C-alpha positions, 0 to 999 in steps of 0.5 A: 826651351827655345833656342836662337838662331846661330846667326843672331850671336855675334862677335865685335870689333872693340877689343881688337882696336890694336889689330887690323880689320882683316884681322878682326874678321879673319878672327870671327871666322876662326871663332865660328861665328855667323854674324859681327856687331861693327864698332865704328872707331879707328883703325877699323871704320871712321866717319866724318867728310870721308869714310876711312877705310872706304865704306865698299871696301869694309863692306867687301870684307865682311861679305867675302869670309860669309859673314853678316852685319847685324848692327853698326855702333858708331864710336859716341863715347871716346870720341868728342860727340854729344847729342845732349851738349848744352853748345848749340854747335857742339849739338849740331855736329853731333847729329851730324856726325850721327847722321854720316853713321846711319848712312854708313851702316845703310850702305854697309848692309845692316838695318841696325845702327846703335845710339847712346844719350848723350849725358848732361855736364854734372853743373847743367841743368839735367832736364836741360840736356834730357831735351836736347838728348830727345829732339836730337834723337827724334832728328835721328830717327826721322833720317832713320825711317828715311832709310828703313834703319832701325835706331836701338837706343842703349842704357848706359852705366851711369858713369858713362850717361846721367840720362839713359842709365836704367830701365825707366829712363830708357822707358821714359826717353822711348815713351817721348819720343814715341818714335817708330824707328827707335827701339829699345836695346839692353847691356847686361852690365849696367841692367845689372849694376842698377839690380834690373832682369832680363825678364824686367826689360822684355816685360817693359819692351817685348817685341820693341827690345831689338838689340842685347849686349852680353856682357860678364862683368865684376860687376862691371868690365864688359867681360868675356863669359865666365871671367865675371860674376854675372848670371849670364845663363839667366839672362840667355834662359830669360831671352829663350823663354821669351822666344827672343827674336833679335841680335845678341852681341858680345860687347867684350871692352876689358883692357885684359883682352885687347893684345890677345882678344880671340881667346875671350871671344872663342870662350863666349861662344862656347858659353853660349852654345847650348841655348842657339841652334 
């Protein structure tokens, strides 16, 4: 069986949001990972007119610990940014926010930034919102291309977005965009909620599937591997069989981990060991 490289498996700081950035990075060293996916949200990082804290300071802290930044994920569900908004000022403000975050990711040293589609108001024309999302993503794809960056477009749960929440919707958006710097990614929670499999995504996107969030659920929850009921062993076996070459992140976000996240992260890294070299 093929195995994934150890440095392709990352921990993420979203479940460390009640701890300092230093604590999160030191925790990643303790659990033994070589790579991180960095969530750009308070208190660890927030990009607006200025960066909090400064990008150079964050990059130095990551590099001092010998860690590698696999992907940068600006917060885009909790904050009031929506690239599919019918209000032009909100949409333009949102695009500018993500443009700044793409540049921040570039300066931090990664070449991958995660984005989602935004959402349509429930009482609004979803086809119009889809068009706005596509136009915003294309504009950001052009900026990413200028910097040599790749946007990994994530499928969400239907409660998080009523635009891109399934494999067919993700395929449709990417087919309409036809942008070389916007690729597919998959989160295992919405994937399994829709009755889809990792093989479905690899069959559909092949080498254009460039990122994976590997999380357990019951059936939702973004849990540590083994704390839910999803077939993550099957997912990892599929990635290995397909000789998947890109990155995998444990995006743990369950509330039960917020005040003691490290044990949950350790459990996931223990479970992935048979599939990495």
